[in-house]
C-alpha positions in Angstrom: 60.1 -49.1 -23.0 57.3 -49.9 -24.3 55.0 -47.2 -26.1 51.4 -47.2 -27.0 50.9 -44.8 -29.8 47.2 -43.8 -31.4 47.6 -43.1 -35.2 45.5 -40.0 -35.4 43.4 -38.0 -37.7 41.4 -41.8 -39.0 38.4 -40.9 -40.8 35.1 -43.1 -41.0 36.2 -44.9 -43.7 33.6 -45.8 -46.4 35.7 -47.7 -49.2 38.5 -50.1 -49.0 40.7 -47.6 -51.0 40.0 -45.2 -48.2 41.4 -47.8 -45.6 44.4 -48.4 -47.3 44.9 -44.7 -48.4 44.5 -44.2 -44.3 47.0 -46.2 -43.2 49.5 -44.7 -45.7 48.9 -41.5 -45.3 48.9 -41.5 -41.4 51.6 -44.0 -40.8 54.2 -42.7 -43.5 55.7 -40.1 -40.8 55.3 -42.0 -37.9 55.3 -45.9 -38.4 58.7 -47.2 -37.8 60.5 -50.7 -38.4 60.3 -52.9 -35.4 56.3 -51.8 -34.6 53.3 -53.4 -34.1 50.2 -52.1 -35.8 47.0 -53.1 -33.7 43.8 -52.5 -36.2 40.6 -53.0 -35.1 38.6 -55.2 -37.8 35.4 -53.1 -37.1 36.5 -50.4 -40.2 37.4 -53.4 -42.3 34.4 -54.9 -42.0 32.5 -51.8 -42.5 33.9 -51.2 -46.3 34.5 -55.6 -46.7 32.3 -57.5 -44.8 30.9 -59.2 -43.5 28.2 -56.3 -42.9 24.2 -57.0 -42.8 21.8 -54.6 -43.1 18.9 -55.5 -40.3 16.1 -55.1 -42.0 16.6 -56.7 -44.9 17.5 -60.3 -43.2 15.2 -63.0 -43.7 15.3 -65.3 -40.1 15.0 -69.5 -40.4 13.3 -71.4 -38.9 15.9 -72.2 -36.0 16.7 -68.1 -35.7 13.2 -67.6 -35.1 13.1 -70.4 -32.7 15.7 -69.1 -30.5 14.2 -65.8 -31.1 11.3 -66.3 -28.8 13.6 -68.4 -26.7 15.9 -65.4 -26.1 13.0 -62.5 -26.3 15.1 -61.2 -29.6 14.8 -60.0 -32.8 15.1 -63.0 -35.1 16.4 -61.1 -37.8 19.8 -60.6 -35.6 19.5 -64.1 -34.5 20.3 -65.0 -38.5 23.0 -62.7 -38.7 24.5 -64.6 -35.6 23.9 -67.8 -37.0 25.1 -66.9 -40.4 28.7 -66.2 -39.1 29.0 -69.1 -36.7 30.4 -72.3 -36.9 28.5 -73.9 -34.0 26.7 -72.8 -31.4 28.1 -73.6 -28.2 25.5 -72.3 -25.8 22.3 -70.3 -25.2 21.3 -68.7 -22.3 20.5 -65.6 -20.1 19.5 -63.9 -23.6 22.8 -64.5 -24.8 24.4 -67.0 -27.6 27.7 -68.5 -27.3 29.3 -69.6 -30.7 32.4 -69.9 -32.3 32.5 -67.8 -35.0 34.2 -68.1 -38.6 37.0 -67.0 -37.8 37.4 -69.5 -34.7 36.6 -67.6 -32.0 34.2 -68.4 -29.3 32.2 -65.4 -27.6 29.0 -64.0 -27.3 26.8 -63.4 -30.4 29.4 -64.6 -32.8 30.8 -61.4 -32.6 28.0 -59.4 -34.0 28.3 -55.8 -33.1 25.9 -52.9 -34.2 28.0 -50.2 -32.6 30.4 -48.6 -34.8 28.7 -50.2 -37.9 26.3 -48.0 -39.4 22.3 -47.0 -37.6 20.5 -50.3 -39.3 23.5 -52.4 -39.6 25.3 -55.2 -38.0 29.2 -56.3 -38.3 30.9 -59.4 -38.0 34.4 -60.3 -37.7 36.1 -61.4 -41.2 36.0 -65.2 -41.8 40.4 -65.0 -42.5 42.0 -62.1 -40.0 45.2 -63.7 -40.4 45.1 -63.3 -44.3 44.1 -59.8 -44.0 47.1 -58.9 -41.2 49.5 -60.4 -43.8 48.0 -58.3 -46.7 48.5 -55.3 -44.7 51.6 -55.6 -43.4 52.6 -56.0 -46.8 50.9 -53.6 -48.1 53.0 -51.5 -45.8 56.4 -52.7 -46.8 55.8 -52.1 -50.5 54.5 -48.8 -49.6 56.3 -47.5 -46.6 59.3 -49.2 -46.9 58.7 -50.4 -43.1 59.6 -53.6 -41.7 56.4 -54.1 -38.7 54.1 -56.6 -37.2 50.1 -56.8 -37.7 47.8 -57.8 -35.1 43.8 -57.3 -36.2 41.8 -57.0 -33.0 38.4 -57.8 -31.5 36.6 -56.7 -28.3 35.2 -60.0 -26.4 33.9 -60.6 -23.6 35.4 -63.4 -21.1 34.2 -66.5 -19.5 33.7 -65.7 -15.3 34.9 -62.1 -15.8 33.4 -59.5 -15.8 34.0 -56.9 -18.9 35.8 -56.8 -22.1 38.9 -57.1 -23.7 40.8 -56.5 -27.0 42.3 -59.8 -28.3 43.9 -61.0 -31.2 42.0 -62.8 -33.9 45.0 -61.9 -36.8 48.8 -61.6 -37.0 51.5 -61.3 -38.9 54.7 -60.7 -38.7 54.8 -61.7 -35.0 54.1 -65.0 -33.5 50.5 -65.7 -31.7 52.0 -67.5 -28.9 55.6 -67.6 -27.2 56.0 -71.0 -25.2 58.5 -70.4 -21.8 58.6 -74.3 -21.6 62.1 -75.6 -20.9 62.8 -71.7 -19.0 63.5 -71.5 -15.1 62.1 -68.9 -12.9 64.0 -67.3 -10.2 64.2 -70.3 -8.1 65.3 -73.0 -11.0 61.8 -74.6 -11.3 61.9 -75.4 -14.9 58.5 -74.6 -16.7 56.3 -77.5 -18.2 53.4 -76.2 -19.5 53.8 -72.3 -19.7 52.8 -70.5 -23.0 52.3 -66.8 -23.0 49.6 -65.0 -25.1 51.6 -62.3 -26.5 49.6 -61.2 -29.4 46.2 -60.9 -27.1 48.4 -59.1 -24.5 49.6 -56.7 -26.9 45.9 -56.1 -28.2 45.2 -55.5 -25.0 47.5 -53.1 -24.0 46.0 -51.2 -27.3 42.4 -50.9 -26.6 43.4 -48.5 -24.0 43.8 -45.9 -26.7 41.6 -47.7 -29.0 38.4 -47.4 -27.4 35.3 -48.8 -28.4 33.0 -45.6 -28.6 33.7 -42.7 -30.7 37.8 -42.3 -30.0 37.9 -43.0 -34.0 41.4 -44.7 -33.3 40.9 -47.8 -35.0 44.5 -48.1 -35.7 47.3 -48.0 -32.8 51.1 -48.8 -33.0 53.1 -50.7 -29.8 56.6 -49.7 -30.0 59.3 -51.3 -28.4 58.6 -54.6 -27.4 60.9 -57.3 -29.3 58.9 -58.7 -32.0 58.7 -62.7 -31.5 59.3 -64.8 -34.4 59.6 -67.9 -32.5 56.7 -69.3 -33.3 53.6 -69.5 -35.7 52.0 -66.5 -37.1 48.4 -68.0 -36.8 46.2 -66.5 -34.5 43.6 -69.5 -33.9 46.0 -71.2 -32.3 44.9 -68.8 -29.4 41.9 -70.7 -29.7 41.5 -74.2 -27.4 40.7 -77.3 -29.6 37.3 -79.0 -29.1 39.4 -82.0 -26.9 41.0 -79.1 -24.9 38.1 -77.2 -23.6 37.5 -77.3 -19.8 33.6 -75.6 -20.3 31.0 -75.9 -22.7 
């Protein structure tokens, strides 16, 4: 049976030291070998960046022109551009970009919620590295063998509503291949790959929430950790030559 467990008593984290202290203190009597820890990126980004004070931003010419087109604050547009590898599409008051973590999403994943008034957060540039560091910390401090997923919430093309996805993984393969396996009727699967890390992140979102839940750390227990694949969340991002929509 799979269980989803909220890690309680997480304060508003104000430093990297407090981030790791909260992990150690609150997980110590809760986390078990084989658990999957899903961490929202926001508390880490809030204390380690990328975080921007909006009023201090100096818009580039590109940001100013886009802001006019979209009727948005050019300072906020500048943050989006700084955190993007490329602008994919512009329209309907939104910018779709590929952010520094390789995820295609609205506004490069820049978020003012849970950032603090007057600030905006971006996603870490290397969430896989962050996941590895957290996993190693838990191994050393708590003597537990676990997997770690760094999550973010994004919209989906042609679907309403937002969903949690994995932007960083460690100790678990991001995807599970079903190629070569047979279904109930003997049909051999040819292209089926399951985005395991995304599905676990989405399950965690049921307790993580988006507003004032103060639940950035969620444990998923009972799912068999799959090492038959690569610990690399960027594999979940389609390369340009496979994109159907641009």
